[in-house]
Steps between C-alpha positions, in 0.01 A plus 500: 500500500635833655861365490453390139386852395782653701759276327337581153510872588860470616611350160321775317658764707851349451447469118366862499801643665752286305354609164406865560125436540457236232384153586410194307243222539144596540594872541720532193418812318293639792567827661598418863592707798601410847277648757649556840252521786475502876269248685198693636502301819845342522714781370693245301657619169386304194557495134261381235550469128192645311396553154444869431366745241662835443243785490681835451715557794340222705528120532172318514471173688198274554414324827366196334675227693446276200121524543483401850196610712727715735729777430882435512688587810695785335170677438428531864868591570478784246178638656687512839826631346450665157856663499722221370735428216527283187762353273442544132773357280822597679345815645377533854294794612237609768136521411168578660224239450137587436196315401312579174124527525198531277557575135872521539516153663289358225721656229813381662373145558388478133841615382662242728275227366566612140872443533468197744180305422526279812390809703156484334468135625619603846216749512234247428650242730564722809141580593613847623607837345866466440686806624713694261796685659711778351854598613638842417858599564544713805735727328252550215729415216342305211542129536425359156292478195118562497343175396185691399696666236547167315183435337593150407497407864183692599251675275357729766624864515658595830276743691647781712601344829400632831757538765539179710448483870662268751358158568 
């Protein structure tokens, strides 16, 4: 199973890089990024393709693991090593990961589920609170559009965001 997922991810990563961040198949039309992370125990460099949601100057990712009862490995790796980098389209840049909590987590998860309905199913199936991570550029430059400014995708108004803290 693990090698099947590794092969699947390798194909997505190859297609992502060959087409400046665009992929087909089940992820066609989704916003994907490549998350680079370092193993918490092994120190091994890893890359995972993940659906993301832009939120102002941050990238929001969800540690759903397809609704599995446990968190994905990359979640634990980011808790140990929150400074990392991502690839979005043809851009690569350093980010700092943090975990959204409380109302901010609820708002962001609802926005993700509004744009990608399978995440609502994952929340029901998982039997755990699915963590929501945010990634902010380390140089502070804006990194994309604000999904909350597009009312067709999410009807909630965006509250003032509090500063994030490391995981």
